[in-house]
N, CA and C atoms as an extended XYZ file, in Angstrom:
456
Properties=species:S:1:pos:R:3:atomname:S:1:resname:S:1:resid:I:1 pbc="F F F"
N         0.720       -1.330        0.016 N   UNK     1
C        -0.018       -0.018        0.005 CA  UNK     1
C         0.788        1.200        0.004 C   UNK     1
N         1.939        1.246        0.438 N   UNK     2
C         2.995        2.330        0.738 CA  UNK     2
C         3.443        2.743       -0.794 C   UNK     2
N         3.859        1.808       -1.666 N   UNK     3
C         4.393        2.286       -2.802 CA  UNK     3
C         3.258        3.008       -3.780 C   UNK     3
N         2.073        2.543       -3.429 N   UNK     4
C         0.916        3.245       -4.372 CA  UNK     4
C         0.534        4.350       -3.837 C   UNK     4
N         0.564        4.761       -2.254 N   UNK     5
C         0.424        6.012       -1.770 CA  UNK     5
C         1.666        6.958       -2.249 C   UNK     5
N         2.648        6.439       -2.264 N   UNK     6
C         3.836        7.285       -2.803 CA  UNK     6
C         3.853        7.514       -4.104 C   UNK     6
N         3.219        6.651       -4.946 N   UNK     7
C         3.135        7.060       -6.360 CA  UNK     7
C         2.078        8.139       -6.562 C   UNK     7
N         1.066        7.995       -5.989 N   UNK     8
C        -0.119        8.997       -6.081 CA  UNK     8
C         0.241       10.363       -5.639 C   UNK     8
N         1.058       10.279       -4.490 N   UNK     9
C         1.597       11.522       -3.908 CA  UNK     9
C         2.557       12.272       -4.975 C   UNK     9
N         3.319       11.502       -5.462 N   UNK    10
C         4.229       12.163       -6.782 CA  UNK    10
C         3.237       12.397       -7.872 C   UNK    10
N         2.464       11.759       -8.083 N   UNK    11
C         1.628       12.033       -9.453 CA  UNK    11
C         0.690       13.462       -9.110 C   UNK    11
N         0.163       13.604       -7.981 N   UNK    12
C        -0.402       14.847       -7.548 CA  UNK    12
C         0.441       15.892       -7.740 C   UNK    12
N         1.801       15.750       -7.043 N   UNK    13
C         2.631       16.809       -6.866 CA  UNK    13
C         3.145       17.285       -8.233 C   UNK    13
N         3.442       16.305       -9.277 N   UNK    14
C         3.736       16.621      -10.666 CA  UNK    14
C         2.680       17.489      -11.395 C   UNK    14
N         1.363       16.851      -11.196 N   UNK    15
C         0.310       17.669      -11.885 CA  UNK    15
C         0.094       19.117      -11.422 C   UNK    15
N         0.319       19.167      -10.061 N   UNK    16
C         0.070       20.624       -9.456 CA  UNK    16
C         1.337       21.386      -10.019 C   UNK    16
N         2.539       20.816      -10.026 N   UNK    17
C         3.560       21.691      -10.575 CA  UNK    17
C         3.425       22.098      -12.161 C   UNK    17
N         2.825       21.390      -12.959 N   UNK    18
C         2.586       21.717      -14.190 CA  UNK    18
C         1.405       22.645      -14.335 C   UNK    18
N         0.470       22.653      -13.391 N   UNK    19
C        -0.527       23.532      -13.406 CA  UNK    19
C        -0.144       24.905      -13.117 C   UNK    19
N         0.702       24.900      -11.962 N   UNK    20
C         1.461       26.012      -11.498 CA  UNK    20
C         2.191       26.744      -12.551 C   UNK    20
N         2.859       25.899      -13.298 N   UNK    21
C         3.956       26.411      -14.329 CA  UNK    21
C         2.860       27.119      -15.372 C   UNK    21
N         1.858       26.414      -15.813 N   UNK    22
C         1.013       26.935      -16.868 CA  UNK    22
C         0.375       28.418      -16.463 C   UNK    22
N         0.048       28.174      -15.237 N   UNK    23
C        -0.583       29.548      -14.642 CA  UNK    23
C         0.227       30.689      -14.597 C   UNK    23
N         1.498       30.398      -14.063 N   UNK    24
C         2.567       31.585      -14.157 CA  UNK    24
C         2.937       31.906      -15.422 C   UNK    24
N         3.062       31.307      -16.512 N   UNK    25
C         3.073       31.653      -17.785 CA  UNK    25
C         1.961       32.657      -18.394 C   UNK    25
N         0.855       31.936      -18.187 N   UNK    26
C        -0.351       32.728      -18.706 CA  UNK    26
C        -0.435       34.140      -18.104 C   UNK    26
N        -0.388       34.045      -16.744 N   UNK    27
C        -0.242       35.385      -16.077 CA  UNK    27
C         0.608       36.202      -16.333 C   UNK    27
N         1.973       35.884      -16.765 N   UNK    28
C         3.025       36.568      -17.257 CA  UNK    28
C         2.485       37.335      -18.700 C   UNK    28
N         1.936       36.470      -19.522 N   UNK    29
C         1.524       36.798      -20.851 CA  UNK    29
C         0.489       38.044      -20.820 C   UNK    29
N        -0.454       37.812      -19.831 N   UNK    30
C        -1.563       38.720      -19.792 CA  UNK    30
C        -1.253       39.884      -18.930 C   UNK    30
N        -0.535       39.733      -17.838 N   UNK    31
C        -0.315       40.777      -16.894 CA  UNK    31
C         0.772       41.882      -17.467 C   UNK    31
N         1.644       41.444      -18.149 N   UNK    32
C         2.808       42.194      -18.751 CA  UNK    32
C         2.143       42.890      -20.168 C   UNK    32
N         1.823       44.283      -20.038 N   UNK    33
C         1.338       44.791      -21.303 CA  UNK    33
C         2.424       44.714      -22.299 C   UNK    33
N         1.931       44.753      -23.535 N   UNK    34
C         2.848       44.804      -24.631 CA  UNK    34
C         3.386       46.376      -24.719 C   UNK    34
N         4.598       46.394      -25.195 N   UNK    35
C         5.196       47.819      -25.243 CA  UNK    35
C         4.405       48.550      -26.268 C   UNK    35
N         4.327       49.925      -25.807 N   UNK    36
C         3.609       50.874      -26.854 CA  UNK    36
C         4.393       51.002      -28.036 C   UNK    36
N         3.786       50.904      -29.103 N   UNK    37
C         4.526       50.925      -30.355 CA  UNK    37
C         3.913       51.896      -31.242 C   UNK    37
N         4.546       52.757      -31.798 N   UNK    38
C         4.303       53.675      -32.641 CA  UNK    38
C         5.279       53.667      -33.886 C   UNK    38
N         4.666       53.432      -35.025 N   UNK    39
C         5.376       53.290      -36.027 CA  UNK    39
C         5.479       54.786      -36.886 C   UNK    39
N         6.525       55.408      -36.785 N   UNK    40
C         6.606       56.765      -37.423 CA  UNK    40
C         7.386       56.592      -38.652 C   UNK    40
N         6.732       57.009      -39.657 N   UNK    41
C         7.317       56.997      -41.035 CA  UNK    41
C         6.878       58.204      -41.738 C   UNK    41
N         7.683       58.259      -42.796 N   UNK    42
C         7.473       59.678      -43.805 CA  UNK    42
C         6.311       59.075      -44.521 C   UNK    42
N         5.412       60.147      -44.864 N   UNK    43
C         4.447       59.898      -45.563 CA  UNK    43
C         4.131       61.176      -46.435 C   UNK    43
N         3.886       60.811      -47.761 N   UNK    44
C         3.658       61.801      -48.863 CA  UNK    44
C         2.523       62.535      -48.537 C   UNK    44
N         2.675       63.792      -48.706 N   UNK    45
C         1.641       64.614      -48.292 CA  UNK    45
C         1.027       65.625      -49.525 C   UNK    45
N         1.891       66.367      -50.324 N   UNK    46
C         1.536       66.948      -51.352 CA  UNK    46
C         2.728       67.240      -52.258 C   UNK    46
N         2.505       67.564      -53.633 N   UNK    47
C         3.613       67.866      -54.196 CA  UNK    47
C         4.324       69.413      -53.983 C   UNK    47
N         5.388       69.628      -54.037 N   UNK    48
C         5.940       70.959      -53.431 CA  UNK    48
C         5.495       72.225      -54.309 C   UNK    48
N         5.151       71.733      -55.658 N   UNK    49
C         4.551       72.824      -56.362 CA  UNK    49
C         3.070       73.064      -56.378 C   UNK    49
N         2.402       72.291      -55.572 N   UNK    50
C         0.995       72.331      -55.221 CA  UNK    50
C         0.969       73.519      -54.067 C   UNK    50
N         1.894       73.998      -53.403 N   UNK    51
C         1.694       75.004      -52.254 CA  UNK    51
C         1.256       76.285      -52.774 C   UNK    51
N         0.204       76.848      -52.408 N   UNK    52
C        -0.199       78.419      -52.873 CA  UNK    52
C         0.820       79.238      -52.044 C   UNK    52
N         1.178       80.471      -52.774 N   UNK    53
C         1.968       81.307      -52.057 CA  UNK    53
C         1.143       82.105      -50.913 C   UNK    53
N        -0.255       82.144      -50.983 N   UNK    54
C        -0.897       83.109      -50.355 CA  UNK    54
C        -1.117       82.271      -48.878 C   UNK    54
N        -1.046       81.191      -48.499 N   UNK    55
C        -1.224       80.673      -47.535 CA  UNK    55
C        -0.966       78.950      -47.465 C   UNK    55
N        -1.190       78.190      -46.382 N   UNK    56
C        -0.944       77.034      -46.457 CA  UNK    56
C        -1.832       76.003      -47.134 C   UNK    56
N        -1.330       74.707      -47.469 N   UNK    57
C        -2.126       74.002      -47.975 CA  UNK    57
C        -2.487       72.750      -47.142 C   UNK    57
N        -3.894       72.278      -47.068 N   UNK    58
C        -4.362       71.353      -46.088 CA  UNK    58
C        -4.099       69.895      -46.511 C   UNK    58
N        -3.549       69.038      -45.919 N   UNK    59
C        -3.468       67.706      -46.447 CA  UNK    59
C        -3.672       66.819      -45.363 C   UNK    59
N        -4.124       65.594      -45.680 N   UNK    60
C        -4.737       64.592      -44.586 CA  UNK    60
C        -3.692       63.325      -44.712 C   UNK    60
N        -3.136       63.056      -43.542 N   UNK    61
C        -2.359       61.780      -43.491 CA  UNK    61
C        -2.814       60.856      -42.740 C   UNK    61
N        -2.533       59.581      -42.977 N   UNK    62
C        -2.994       58.409      -41.932 CA  UNK    62
C        -1.774       57.904      -41.236 C   UNK    62
N        -2.024       57.790      -40.066 N   UNK    63
C        -0.871       57.025      -39.222 CA  UNK    63
C        -1.379       55.842      -38.495 C   UNK    63
N        -0.511       55.035      -37.937 N   UNK    64
C        -1.092       53.786      -37.408 CA  UNK    64
C        -0.371       53.760      -35.994 C   UNK    64
N        -1.137       53.226      -34.905 N   UNK    65
C        -0.860       53.196      -33.524 CA  UNK    65
C        -1.225       51.980      -33.006 C   UNK    65
N        -0.212       51.389      -32.244 N   UNK    66
C        -0.383       50.053      -31.531 CA  UNK    66
C        -0.332       50.447      -30.064 C   UNK    66
N        -1.434       50.118      -29.252 N   UNK    67
C        -1.325       50.332      -28.111 CA  UNK    67
C        -1.674       49.037      -27.372 C   UNK    67
N        -0.890       48.416      -26.781 N   UNK    68
C        -1.005       47.086      -26.138 CA  UNK    68
C        -1.494       46.118      -27.419 C   UNK    68
N        -2.498       45.524      -27.164 N   UNK    69
C        -2.911       44.655      -28.168 CA  UNK    69
C        -3.841       45.401      -29.288 C   UNK    69
N        -4.155       46.520      -29.072 N   UNK    70
C        -5.172       47.181      -29.914 CA  UNK    70
C        -4.246       47.973      -30.877 C   UNK    70
N        -4.716       47.802      -32.235 N   UNK    71
C        -3.920       48.564      -33.208 CA  UNK    71
C        -5.182       49.475      -33.952 C   UNK    71
N        -4.814       50.733      -34.062 N   UNK    72
C        -5.896       51.791      -34.712 CA  UNK    72
C        -5.175       52.652      -35.897 C   UNK    72
N        -5.747       52.909      -36.890 N   UNK    73
C        -5.220       53.885      -37.855 CA  UNK    73
C        -6.195       55.122      -37.553 C   UNK    73
N        -5.488       56.232      -37.632 N   UNK    74
C        -6.331       57.489      -37.812 CA  UNK    74
C        -5.767       58.546      -38.761 C   UNK    74
N        -6.605       59.281      -38.995 N   UNK    75
C        -6.299       60.403      -40.082 CA  UNK    75
C        -5.871       61.525      -39.323 C   UNK    75
N        -4.890       62.287      -39.809 N   UNK    76
C        -4.379       63.522      -39.130 CA  UNK    76
C        -4.347       64.587      -40.133 C   UNK    76
N        -4.685       65.863      -39.974 N   UNK    77
C        -4.742       66.974      -40.795 CA  UNK    77
C        -3.593       67.834      -40.556 C   UNK    77
N        -2.901       68.159      -41.423 N   UNK    78
C        -1.580       68.994      -41.444 CA  UNK    78
C        -1.710       70.115      -42.397 C   UNK    78
N        -0.995       71.250      -42.151 N   UNK    79
C        -1.066       72.315      -42.859 CA  UNK    79
C         0.434       72.309      -43.403 C   UNK    79
N         0.524       72.451      -44.648 N   UNK    80
C         1.990       72.506      -45.482 CA  UNK    80
C         2.208       73.905      -45.849 C   UNK    80
N         3.198       74.520      -45.573 N   UNK    81
C         3.414       75.807      -45.888 CA  UNK    81
C         4.890       76.079      -46.060 C   UNK    81
N         5.468       77.107      -47.154 N   UNK    82
C         6.738       77.310      -47.346 CA  UNK    82
C         7.237       78.652      -46.532 C   UNK    82
N         8.349       78.446      -45.933 N   UNK    83
C         9.033       79.409      -45.016 CA  UNK    83
C        10.264       79.993      -45.879 C   UNK    83
N        10.340       80.910      -46.584 N   UNK    84
C        11.649       81.138      -47.186 CA  UNK    84
C        12.014       80.025      -48.096 C   UNK    84
N        13.241       79.423      -47.999 N   UNK    85
C        13.576       78.162      -48.609 CA  UNK    85
C        13.245       76.919      -48.042 C   UNK    85
N        12.537       76.954      -46.906 N   UNK    86
C        12.212       75.626      -46.044 CA  UNK    86
C        10.664       75.534      -46.151 C   UNK    86
N        10.382       74.515      -45.804 N   UNK    87
C         9.081       74.002      -45.674 CA  UNK    87
C         8.748       73.552      -44.290 C   UNK    87
N         7.290       73.748      -43.919 N   UNK    88
C         6.844       73.683      -42.743 CA  UNK    88
C         5.464       72.744      -42.575 C   UNK    88
N         5.510       71.998      -41.675 N   UNK    89
C         4.338       71.194      -41.613 CA  UNK    89
C         3.771       71.522      -40.189 C   UNK    89
N         2.567       71.798      -39.923 N   UNK    90
C         1.921       72.129      -38.673 CA  UNK    90
C         0.795       71.268      -38.583 C   UNK    90
N         0.495       70.594      -37.280 N   UNK    91
C        -0.540       70.048      -37.171 CA  UNK    91
C        -2.015       71.024      -37.049 C   UNK    91
N        -2.945       70.351      -37.575 N   UNK    92
C        -4.141       71.075      -37.435 CA  UNK    92
C        -5.038       71.058      -36.218 C   UNK    92
N        -4.337       70.389      -34.950 N   UNK    93
C        -5.042       70.271      -33.827 CA  UNK    93
C        -4.703       71.086      -32.621 C   UNK    93
N        -5.606       72.046      -32.341 N   UNK    94
C        -5.373       73.206      -31.414 CA  UNK    94
C        -4.841       72.502      -29.864 C   UNK    94
N        -3.768       73.045      -29.458 N   UNK    95
C        -3.142       72.551      -28.354 CA  UNK    95
C        -3.894       72.948      -27.052 C   UNK    95
N        -5.032       73.630      -27.296 N   UNK    96
C        -5.888       74.049      -26.002 CA  UNK    96
C        -6.705       72.658      -25.692 C   UNK    96
N        -7.647       72.389      -26.268 N   UNK    97
C        -8.486       71.093      -26.192 CA  UNK    97
C        -8.620       70.187      -27.246 C   UNK    97
N        -7.902       70.302      -28.276 N   UNK    98
C        -7.663       69.422      -29.519 CA  UNK    98
C        -8.892       69.605      -30.647 C   UNK    98
N        -9.375       70.848      -30.635 N   UNK    99
C       -10.383       71.131      -31.760 CA  UNK    99
C        -9.547       71.318      -33.045 C   UNK    99
N       -10.194       71.274      -34.294 N   UNK   100
C        -9.349       71.453      -35.525 CA  UNK   100
C        -9.257       72.902      -35.950 C   UNK   100
N        -8.227       73.397      -35.995 N   UNK   101
C        -7.975       74.788      -36.481 CA  UNK   101
C        -8.108       75.155      -37.887 C   UNK   101
N        -8.477       76.046      -38.310 N   UNK   102
C        -8.619       76.452      -39.824 CA  UNK   102
C        -7.810       77.670      -40.233 C   UNK   102
N        -7.249       77.883      -41.475 N   UNK   103
C        -6.520       78.805      -41.806 CA  UNK   103
C        -7.598       80.042      -42.490 C   UNK   103
N        -7.309       81.082      -41.895 N   UNK   104
C        -8.198       82.556      -42.094 CA  UNK   104
C        -7.344       83.040      -43.062 C   UNK   104
N        -7.528       83.161      -44.114 N   UNK   105
C        -6.817       83.815      -45.229 CA  UNK   105
C        -6.992       85.275      -45.463 C   UNK   105
N        -8.101       85.695      -44.852 N   UNK   106
C        -8.351       87.125      -44.738 CA  UNK   106
C        -7.465       87.780      -43.823 C   UNK   106
N        -7.407       87.043      -42.627 N   UNK   107
C        -6.581       87.706      -41.602 CA  UNK   107
C        -5.212       87.100      -41.436 C   UNK   107
N        -4.920       86.081      -42.231 N   UNK   108
C        -3.606       85.736      -42.329 CA  UNK   108
C        -3.168       84.922      -40.953 C   UNK   108
N        -4.177       84.208      -40.388 N   UNK   109
C        -3.787       83.330      -39.309 CA  UNK   109
C        -4.597       82.142      -39.125 C   UNK   109
N        -4.328       81.248      -38.345 N   UNK   110
C        -4.873       80.078      -37.982 CA  UNK   110
C        -6.028       80.468      -36.780 C   UNK   110
N        -7.202       79.994      -36.919 N   UNK   111
C        -8.142       80.251      -35.890 CA  UNK   111
C        -8.909       78.782      -35.278 C   UNK   111
N        -8.810       78.821      -34.071 N   UNK   112
C        -9.582       77.687      -33.550 CA  UNK   112
C       -11.249       78.054      -33.177 C   UNK   112
N       -11.871       77.497      -33.802 N   UNK   113
C       -13.484       77.821      -33.445 CA  UNK   113
C       -13.938       77.580      -32.065 C   UNK   113
N       -13.196       76.695      -31.270 N   UNK   114
C       -13.901       76.279      -29.960 CA  UNK   114
C       -13.833       77.483      -29.086 C   UNK   114
N       -12.685       77.846      -28.880 N   UNK   115
C       -12.636       78.985      -27.782 CA  UNK   115
C       -11.746       80.309      -28.333 C   UNK   115
N       -11.551       80.461      -29.674 N   UNK   116
C       -11.173       81.667      -30.103 CA  UNK   116
C        -9.501       81.657      -30.107 C   UNK   116
N        -8.783       80.686      -29.920 N   UNK   117
C        -7.438       80.538      -30.134 CA  UNK   117
C        -6.862       80.907      -31.483 C   UNK   117
N        -5.852       81.809      -31.596 N   UNK   118
C        -5.410       82.307      -32.815 CA  UNK   118
C        -3.879       82.011      -32.797 C   UNK   118
N        -3.423       81.580      -34.012 N   UNK   119
C        -1.935       81.216      -34.190 CA  UNK   119
C        -1.507       81.917      -35.474 C   UNK   119
N        -0.223       82.500      -35.432 N   UNK   120
C         0.224       82.934      -36.590 CA  UNK   120
C         0.733       82.036      -37.524 C   UNK   120
N         0.998       82.600      -38.743 N   UNK   121
C         1.495       81.662      -39.814 CA  UNK   121
C         2.501       80.524      -39.429 C   UNK   121
N         3.315       80.672      -38.504 N   UNK   122
C         4.489       80.106      -38.203 CA  UNK   122
C         3.840       78.995      -36.863 C   UNK   122
N         2.618       79.162      -36.676 N   UNK   123
C         1.885       78.374      -35.674 CA  UNK   123
C         2.234       78.778      -34.020 C   UNK   123
N         2.770       79.893      -33.891 N   UNK   124
C         2.850       80.477      -32.599 CA  UNK   124
C         1.479       81.161      -32.108 C   UNK   124
N         1.294       81.113      -30.819 N   UNK   125
C         0.059       81.535      -30.255 CA  UNK   125
C         0.125       83.110      -30.238 C   UNK   125
N        -0.951       83.582      -30.774 N   UNK   126
C        -1.185       85.241      -30.930 CA  UNK   126
C        -2.208       85.440      -29.892 C   UNK   126
N        -3.229       84.836      -29.628 N   UNK   127
C        -4.445       85.216      -28.727 CA  UNK   127
C        -5.074       83.869      -28.271 C   UNK   127
N        -5.812       83.911      -27.167 N   UNK   128
C        -6.781       82.985      -26.758 CA  UNK   128
C        -6.128       82.043      -25.678 C   UNK   128
N        -6.688       81.001      -25.297 N   UNK   129
C        -6.258       80.058      -24.143 CA  UNK   129
C        -5.180       79.048      -24.612 C   UNK   129
N        -4.844       78.878      -25.735 N   UNK   130
C        -4.072       77.616      -26.257 CA  UNK   130
C        -2.615       77.802      -25.303 C   UNK   130
N        -2.069       76.866      -24.816 N   UNK   131
C        -0.856       76.935      -23.763 CA  UNK   131
C         0.411       76.950      -24.451 C   UNK   131
N         0.398       76.552      -25.983 N   UNK   132
C         1.606       76.367      -26.751 CA  UNK   132
C         1.045       76.477      -28.023 C   UNK   132
N         2.163       76.718      -29.040 N   UNK   133
C         1.732       76.858      -30.450 CA  UNK   133
C         1.356       75.562      -31.052 C   UNK   133
N         1.051       75.575      -32.465 N   UNK   134
C         0.680       74.323      -33.094 CA  UNK   134
C         1.747       73.529      -33.244 C   UNK   134
N         1.795       72.429      -33.115 N   UNK   135
C         2.971       71.185      -33.251 CA  UNK   135
C         3.362       71.222      -34.623 C   UNK   135
N         4.783       71.493      -34.583 N   UNK   136
C         5.395       71.306      -35.835 CA  UNK   136
C         6.083       70.102      -35.935 C   UNK   136
N         5.786       69.566      -37.406 N   UNK   137
C         6.128       68.007      -37.741 CA  UNK   137
C         7.364       68.072      -38.695 C   UNK   137
N         8.216       67.127      -38.581 N   UNK   138
C         9.466       66.988      -39.510 CA  UNK   138
C         8.883       66.923      -40.980 C   UNK   138
N         9.398       67.666      -41.853 N   UNK   139
C         8.848       67.608      -43.255 CA  UNK   139
C        10.364       67.757      -44.167 C   UNK   139
N        10.255       67.037      -45.286 N   UNK   140
C        11.237       66.982      -46.053 CA  UNK   140
C        10.947       66.883      -47.588 C   UNK   140
N        11.678       67.182      -48.304 N   UNK   141
C        11.206       66.877      -49.829 CA  UNK   141
C        12.001       65.677      -50.528 C   UNK   141
N        11.091       64.984      -51.015 N   UNK   142
C        11.770       63.793      -51.716 CA  UNK   142
C        12.124       64.063      -53.021 C   UNK   142
N        13.668       63.830      -53.236 N   UNK   143
C        14.108       64.646      -54.348 CA  UNK   143
C        13.748       63.863      -55.726 C   UNK   143
N        13.284       62.547      -55.693 N   UNK   144
C        12.837       61.839      -56.821 CA  UNK   144
C        11.441       62.214      -57.223 C   UNK   144
N        10.681       62.530      -56.296 N   UNK   145
C         9.230       62.838      -56.715 CA  UNK   145
C         8.752       64.147      -56.434 C   UNK   145
N         9.816       65.045      -55.870 N   UNK   146
C         9.314       66.520      -55.661 CA  UNK   146
C         8.125       66.582      -54.630 C   UNK   146
N         7.769       65.333      -53.880 N   UNK   147
C         6.848       65.291      -52.964 CA  UNK   147
C         7.113       65.746      -51.627 C   UNK   147
N         6.392       66.662      -50.883 N   UNK   148
C         6.683       66.940      -49.461 CA  UNK   148
C         6.264       65.787      -48.788 C   UNK   148
N         7.057       65.302      -47.838 N   UNK   149
C         6.907       63.986      -46.959 CA  UNK   149
C         6.920       64.584      -45.490 C   UNK   149
N         5.911       64.098      -44.537 N   UNK   150
C         5.830       64.514      -43.160 CA  UNK   150
C         6.032       63.212      -42.483 C   UNK   150
N         6.690       63.291      -41.588 N   UNK   151
C         7.024       62.250      -40.627 CA  UNK   151
C         5.902       62.299      -39.554 C   UNK   151
N         5.065       61.287      -39.595 N   UNK   152
C         4.017       61.045      -38.500 CA  UNK   152
C         4.014       59.511      -37.783 C   UNK   152
């Protein structure tokens, strides 16, 4: 009877160890969040020849975000403008509460319709509650295609 009891004790202990190891692995896989991953890439926005001299050009770009196990794609509106020999890309999102700003050609500035935030052509705050200027994004010219590319 003793060998049988010893065998059953070892069998139960081995089963418990396997279940414990499996639970530890499962807990680690679920409890440890996936690293936030943002793939930043250069996206073609517009031809450099399409920029009007009187104000910025509006372009819509798509970006991909992975947050944990959830992946989303969202559109982002940017203003493309020429500043002397350089190009500028500004986010169209107001830094106050995230509303979309619009270019006011008659007044020569960006205007937020939500709370009256005003930004100059370079994106700096002129008036209103925004705590900082419009976010400037890296922009470059693709020499092969003459396309303005924005990093998002």
